[in-house]
Backbone as numpy.savetxt, mean C-alpha at the origin, in Angstrom:
# Nx Ny Nz CAx CAy CAz Cx Cy Cz
24.00 -6.76 -18.11 23.13 -5.59 -18.11 24.04 -4.36 -18.11
23.85 -3.49 -19.09 24.72 -2.32 -19.13 24.32 -1.31 -18.07
25.15 -0.27 -17.92 24.99 0.68 -16.82 23.65 1.41 -16.88
23.19 1.81 -18.06 21.93 2.56 -18.14 20.75 1.70 -17.73
20.79 0.43 -18.09 19.70 -0.46 -17.68 19.72 -0.66 -16.16
20.92 -0.77 -15.60 21.06 -0.89 -14.15 20.46 0.33 -13.46
20.77 1.52 -13.97 20.24 2.75 -13.40 18.73 2.83 -13.58
18.25 2.35 -14.72 16.80 2.35 -14.99 16.08 1.46 -13.97
16.65 0.29 -13.70 16.04 -0.61 -12.72 16.09 0.00 -11.33
17.23 0.57 -10.96 17.37 1.22 -9.65 16.36 2.35 -9.49
16.17 3.15 -10.53 15.20 4.24 -10.48 13.78 3.70 -10.34
13.50 2.61 -11.03 12.18 1.98 -10.92 11.93 1.53 -9.48
12.89 0.87 -8.88 12.72 0.37 -7.51 12.57 1.54 -6.54
13.34 2.60 -6.75 13.24 3.77 -5.87 11.87 4.42 -5.98
11.31 4.45 -7.18 10.02 5.11 -7.39 8.84 4.24 -6.97
8.91 2.94 -7.17 7.75 2.08 -6.97 7.90 1.10 -5.81
9.05 1.05 -5.18 9.30 0.06 -4.14 8.32 0.10 -2.99
7.98 1.30 -2.50 7.08 1.41 -1.36 5.66 0.94 -1.72
5.25 1.15 -2.95 3.92 0.70 -3.38 3.91 -0.82 -3.51
4.99 -1.37 -4.06 5.09 -2.82 -4.19 5.20 -3.49 -2.82
5.83 -2.81 -1.86 5.93 -3.35 -0.51 4.53 -3.48 0.11
3.67 -2.51 -0.16 2.29 -2.61 0.34 1.58 -3.83 -0.23
1.80 -4.10 -1.52 1.21 -5.29 -2.14 1.76 -6.55 -1.50
3.06 -6.57 -1.24 3.68 -7.74 -0.60 3.13 -7.93 0.81
2.90 -6.83 1.50 2.35 -6.90 2.85 0.94 -7.49 2.83
0.19 -7.17 1.80 -1.15 -7.75 1.67 -1.08 -9.26 1.44
-0.05 -9.70 0.74 0.10 -11.13 0.47 0.57 -11.91 1.69
1.43 -11.30 2.50 2.04 -12.04 3.60 1.42 -11.75 4.96
1.01 -10.51 5.18 0.48 -10.13 6.48 1.55 -9.83 7.52
2.81 -9.91 7.12 3.92 -9.69 8.04 4.96 -8.82 7.35
5.41 -7.77 8.02 6.34 -6.80 7.41 7.65 -7.45 6.98
8.23 -8.26 7.84 9.52 -8.88 7.51 9.38 -9.84 6.33
8.33 -10.65 6.34 8.09 -11.57 5.22 7.80 -10.80 3.94
7.09 -9.68 4.06 6.78 -8.86 2.89 8.06 -8.30 2.27
8.98 -7.85 3.12 10.25 -7.32 2.61 11.04 -8.42 1.90
11.05 -9.62 2.48 11.74 -10.75 1.85 11.09 -11.11 0.52
9.77 -11.13 0.50 9.03 -11.47 -0.71 9.30 -10.45 -1.82
9.25 -9.18 -1.48 9.52 -8.14 -2.47 10.95 -8.25 -2.98
11.89 -8.50 -2.08 13.28 -8.63 -2.49 13.45 -9.79 -3.47
12.82 -10.91 -3.20 12.91 -12.06 -4.10 12.29 -11.74 -5.46
11.14 -11.08 -5.46 10.48 -10.73 -6.72 11.30 -9.71 -7.51
11.90 -8.75 -6.82 12.74 -7.77 -7.52 13.99 -8.43 -8.09
14.54 -9.41 -7.42 15.70 -10.13 -7.95 15.31 -10.84 -9.25
14.15 -11.48 -9.28 13.67 -12.13 -10.50 13.42 -11.10 -11.60
12.87 -9.97 -11.23 12.60 -8.92 -12.21 13.91 -8.36 -12.77
14.90 -8.20 -11.92 16.20 -7.70 -12.37 16.81 -8.62 -13.42
16.69 -9.93 -13.18 17.24 -10.90 -14.14 16.49 -10.86 -15.47
15.20 -10.51 -15.43 14.38 -10.48 -16.65 14.24 -9.08 -17.23
14.94 -8.10 -16.66 14.75 -6.69 -17.04 14.90 -6.45 -18.54
15.88 -7.07 -19.17 16.10 -6.86 -20.60 14.99 -7.48 -21.45
14.32 -8.49 -20.93 13.24 -9.14 -21.70 11.91 -8.41 -21.57
11.76 -7.53 -20.59 10.51 -6.81 -20.40 10.51 -5.62 -21.34
9.74 -5.72 -22.41 9.70 -4.67 -23.43 8.85 -3.49 -23.01
7.68 -3.78 -22.42 6.74 -2.73 -22.04 7.03 -2.32 -20.59
7.67 -1.17 -20.40 8.03 -0.71 -19.05 6.79 -0.38 -18.22
5.66 -0.12 -18.87 4.43 0.15 -18.12 3.89 -1.12 -17.46
4.37 -2.27 -17.90 3.87 -3.54 -17.36 4.78 -4.11 -16.27
5.79 -3.37 -15.87 6.75 -3.89 -14.89 6.07 -4.15 -13.54
5.16 -3.26 -13.10 4.47 -3.49 -11.83 3.74 -4.83 -11.85
3.06 -5.11 -12.93 2.35 -6.39 -13.05 3.30 -7.57 -13.02
4.46 -7.43 -13.66 5.46 -8.48 -13.65 5.94 -8.74 -12.21
6.23 -7.67 -11.49 6.72 -7.82 -10.11 5.64 -8.44 -9.24
4.41 -7.97 -9.38 3.30 -8.53 -8.57 3.11 -10.01 -8.87
3.17 -10.40 -10.15 3.03 -11.81 -10.51 4.17 -12.61 -9.90
5.38 -12.06 -9.93 6.52 -12.74 -9.33 6.33 -12.90 -7.82
5.75 -11.88 -7.18 5.48 -11.98 -5.73 4.47 -13.08 -5.45
3.40 -13.12 -6.23 2.37 -14.14 -6.03 2.95 -15.53 -6.22
3.69 -15.73 -7.32 4.28 -17.04 -7.58 5.28 -17.43 -6.49
6.08 -16.49 -6.04 7.05 -16.77 -4.98 6.34 -17.10 -3.68
5.30 -16.35 -3.35 4.55 -16.60 -2.11 3.92 -17.99 -2.15
3.36 -18.37 -3.28 2.77 -19.71 -3.41 3.84 -20.78 -3.23
4.99 -20.55 -3.84 6.09 -21.50 -3.71 6.54 -21.63 -2.25
6.67 -20.50 -1.56 7.06 -20.53 -0.14 5.99 -21.21 0.70
4.75 -20.95 0.38 3.65 -21.56 1.15 3.67 -23.07 0.99
3.88 -23.53 -0.24 3.94 -24.98 -0.48 5.12 -25.61 0.26
6.26 -24.92 0.26 7.44 -25.45 0.93 7.19 -25.55 2.44
6.57 -24.50 3.02 6.26 -24.52 4.46 5.25 -25.61 4.79
4.32 -25.81 3.87 3.29 -26.83 4.09 3.93 -28.21 4.26
5.00 -28.47 3.52 5.69 -29.76 3.63 6.47 -29.88 4.93
6.82 -28.76 5.54 7.58 -28.77 6.78 6.70 -28.95 8.01
5.39 -28.89 7.86 4.47 -28.99 8.99 4.03 -30.45 9.13
4.23 -30.98 10.33 3.86 -32.36 10.59 2.78 -32.40 11.66
1.80 -33.29 11.50 0.74 -33.37 12.51 1.28 -33.93 13.83
0.65 -33.50 14.91 1.05 -33.95 16.24 -0.19 -33.99 17.14
-0.11 -34.75 18.22 -1.22 -34.82 19.17 -1.25 -33.60 20.07
-0.09 -32.98 20.31 0.01 -31.83 21.20 0.04 -30.55 20.39
-0.93 -29.69 20.65 -0.95 -28.40 19.98 -0.17 -27.38 20.79
0.74 -26.66 20.17 1.50 -25.65 20.92 0.62 -24.44 21.21
0.90 -23.81 22.35 0.18 -22.58 22.69 0.76 -21.45 21.86
-0.10 -20.82 21.07 0.34 -19.68 20.26 -0.69 -18.57 20.40
-0.23 -17.39 20.76 -1.18 -16.28 20.85 -1.68 -15.91 19.45
-2.93 -15.53 19.41 -3.54 -15.13 18.15 -3.78 -13.62 18.20
-3.32 -12.93 17.18 -3.53 -11.48 17.11 -5.01 -11.18 16.90
-5.48 -10.18 17.58 -6.85 -9.71 17.40 -6.82 -8.52 16.45
-7.29 -8.75 15.25 -7.28 -7.71 14.22 -8.59 -6.93 14.18
-9.44 -7.10 15.16 -10.74 -6.44 15.17 -10.60 -4.93 15.14
-9.75 -4.40 15.99 -9.59 -2.94 16.07 -9.09 -2.37 14.74
-8.14 -3.06 14.12 -7.61 -2.61 12.84 -8.72 -2.63 11.77
-9.54 -3.67 11.77 -10.64 -3.75 10.82 -11.66 -2.66 11.06
-11.95 -2.38 12.32 -12.90 -1.31 12.65 -12.36 0.04 12.18
-11.08 0.29 12.39 -10.48 1.55 11.95 -10.51 1.68 10.43
-10.21 0.59 9.75 -10.23 0.60 8.28 -11.65 0.88 7.77
-12.64 0.24 8.38 -14.03 0.46 7.98 -14.45 1.91 8.24
-14.08 2.43 9.39 -14.44 3.81 9.72 -13.77 4.80 8.77
-12.52 4.53 8.43 -11.83 5.40 7.48 -12.50 5.33 6.11
-12.92 4.15 5.71 -13.64 4.02 4.44 -14.94 4.81 4.44
-15.67 4.76 5.55 -16.92 5.54 5.64 -16.63 7.03 5.61
-15.56 7.45 6.27 -15.20 8.87 6.27 -14.83 9.32 4.86
-14.08 8.51 4.14 -13.73 8.85 2.77 -14.96 8.90 1.87
-15.91 8.01 2.12 -17.14 8.00 1.33 -17.95 9.28 1.51
-17.77 9.96 2.64 -18.52 11.20 2.88 -17.90 12.40 2.15
-16.70 12.24 1.62 -16.06 13.33 0.87 -16.64 13.42 -0.54
-16.62 14.61 -1.12 -16.99 14.73 -2.54 -16.03 13.89 -3.39
-16.48 13.50 -4.55 -15.72 12.54 -5.37 -14.29 13.01 -5.68
-14.11 14.25 -6.12 -12.77 14.71 -6.48 -11.86 14.74 -5.25
-12.38 15.15 -4.10 -11.56 15.16 -2.89 -11.19 13.72 -2.50
-12.16 12.83 -2.59 -11.90 11.43 -2.24 -10.81 10.85 -3.16
-10.94 11.08 -4.47 -9.95 10.57 -5.42 -8.57 11.15 -5.14
-8.51 12.45 -4.87 -7.23 13.10 -4.61 -6.56 12.52 -3.35
-7.34 12.31 -2.31 -6.79 11.75 -1.06 -6.33 10.31 -1.29
-7.11 9.52 -1.99 -6.74 8.12 -2.24 -5.47 8.05 -3.07
-5.40 8.85 -4.13 -4.20 8.84 -4.96 -2.98 9.34 -4.19
-3.18 10.32 -3.34 -2.04 10.91 -2.60 -1.55 9.99 -1.49
-2.48 9.48 -0.67 -2.06 8.76 0.54 -2.15 7.24 0.42
-3.03 6.71 -0.41 -3.09 5.26 -0.57 -2.12 4.81 -1.66
-2.13 5.52 -2.79 -1.24 5.17 -3.90 0.10 5.88 -3.83
0.21 6.85 -2.92 1.46 7.59 -2.69 1.99 8.24 -3.96
1.06 8.78 -4.75 1.44 9.45 -5.99 1.85 10.90 -5.70
2.83 11.41 -6.42 3.18 12.83 -6.26 2.09 13.72 -6.85
2.08 14.95 -6.43 1.01 15.88 -6.83 0.94 16.09 -8.33
2.09 16.12 -9.01 2.05 16.32 -10.46 1.40 15.15 -11.19
1.59 13.92 -10.72 0.94 12.75 -11.32 -0.56 12.77 -11.04
-0.94 13.17 -9.83 -2.37 13.26 -9.50 -3.03 14.29 -10.41
-2.36 15.42 -10.61 -2.90 16.46 -11.48 -3.13 15.92 -12.88
-2.18 15.13 -13.37 -2.30 14.56 -14.71 -3.46 13.56 -14.77
-3.58 12.72 -13.78 -4.65 11.71 -13.75 -6.03 12.37 -13.68
-6.16 13.37 -12.82 -7.46 14.01 -12.62 -7.73 15.13 -13.63
-6.72 15.50 -14.40 -6.91 16.55 -15.39 -7.08 17.93 -14.78
-6.35 18.19 -13.70 -6.42 19.49 -13.02 -5.01 19.99 -12.78
-4.85 21.21 -12.32 -3.52 21.76 -12.07 -2.97 21.24 -10.74
-1.66 21.37 -10.59 -1.00 20.94 -9.35 -1.52 21.75 -8.16
-1.74 23.05 -8.37 -2.28 23.89 -7.31 -3.66 23.43 -6.87
-4.47 23.00 -7.83 -5.81 22.49 -7.50 -5.71 21.19 -6.72
-4.74 20.37 -7.06 -4.52 19.12 -6.31 -4.19 19.45 -4.87
-3.27 20.38 -4.66 -2.86 20.76 -3.31 -4.04 21.28 -2.49
-4.82 22.18 -3.09 -5.94 22.74 -2.34 -7.03 21.70 -2.12
-7.25 20.82 -3.08 -8.27 19.78 -2.94 -7.90 18.81 -1.82
-6.65 18.38 -1.78 -6.21 17.47 -0.73 -6.26 18.17 0.63
-5.86 19.42 0.66 -5.88 20.18 1.91 -7.30 20.32 2.45
-8.23 20.67 1.56 -9.63 20.79 2.00 -10.20 19.45 2.45
-9.85 18.40 1.75 -10.35 17.07 2.12 -9.82 16.65 3.49
-8.53 16.89 3.74 -7.96 16.52 5.03 -8.57 17.35 6.16
-8.82 18.64 5.89 -9.47 19.48 6.90 -10.88 18.97 7.19
-11.56 18.56 6.15 -12.92 18.04 6.32 -12.90 16.74 7.13
-11.91 15.89 6.85 -11.79 14.64 7.61 -11.47 14.92 9.08
-10.61 15.89 9.34 -10.25 16.23 10.72 -11.44 16.78 11.50
-12.29 17.55 10.83 -13.42 18.19 11.50 -14.69 17.35 11.47
-14.63 16.17 10.89 -15.81 15.32 10.73 -16.24 14.78 12.10
-17.39 15.22 12.58 -17.87 14.77 13.89 -18.21 13.28 13.87
-18.66 12.77 12.73 -18.96 11.34 12.64 -17.68 10.52 12.78
-16.57 11.10 12.35 -15.29 10.41 12.46 -14.90 10.22 13.92
-15.20 11.21 14.76 -14.92 11.08 16.19 -15.74 9.95 16.81
-16.96 9.74 16.31 -17.78 8.64 16.81 -17.23 7.30 16.33
-16.70 7.29 15.09 -16.15 6.05 14.52 -14.84 5.64 15.17
-14.09 6.63 15.68 -12.80 6.37 16.29 -12.82 6.73 17.77
-13.55 6.01 18.59 -13.58 6.35 20.01 -12.20 6.16 20.63
-11.86 7.06 21.51 -10.58 6.97 22.19 -9.46 7.69 21.48
-9.71 8.13 20.25 -8.71 8.89 19.53 -9.09 10.36 19.66
-8.21 11.19 20.21 -8.58 12.59 20.43 -8.80 13.31 19.11
-9.71 14.27 19.07 -9.93 15.04 17.85 -8.68 15.83 17.48
-8.51 16.08 16.18 -7.31 16.75 15.70 -7.44 18.26 15.66
-8.66 18.77 15.77 -8.80 20.23 15.69 -8.39 20.86 17.02
-7.77 22.04 16.95 -7.25 22.66 18.19 -8.36 23.07 19.13
-8.04 23.03 20.41 -8.99 23.47 21.43 -9.08 24.99 21.42
-10.27 25.50 21.43 -10.45 26.96 21.44 -10.62 27.43 22.88
-10.00 28.60 23.23 -10.09 29.09 24.61 -11.48 29.61 24.93
């Protein structure tokens, strides 16, 4: 792989790595395993970099590599598990609170106007820079900034949000 291709791959990983890590986290449920999974998929992608003609399809290639690798790891672990009469004591994480928070956040986002909701999702869920959001939504960068700002202010001041998130203090300042 010549130097420019190496730099192109490095730039791709720098730009998209955090988004791909989120996908890996969804597949594994564990941060350390997700990092290992992404690393393995990126290694496979690096080896195939010259064969990938459509650079717009690289995310799909990496995601497919993550899925295939995860399946392979799952099958390998499955062979390492042997039945026994004694079950080990293992604590089970309670994900109820996390699910409740995710649901409440979804309801709060649903209460936003469509353009504000899209701008917030693209900015904070997809981690897109403001200039890309402007291009996707067909608006100026300044409009993106003000739209996201208004949406976040609306979310902070949403009284229904305080009901959805009990125990979390409101973000608006206390007035004397």
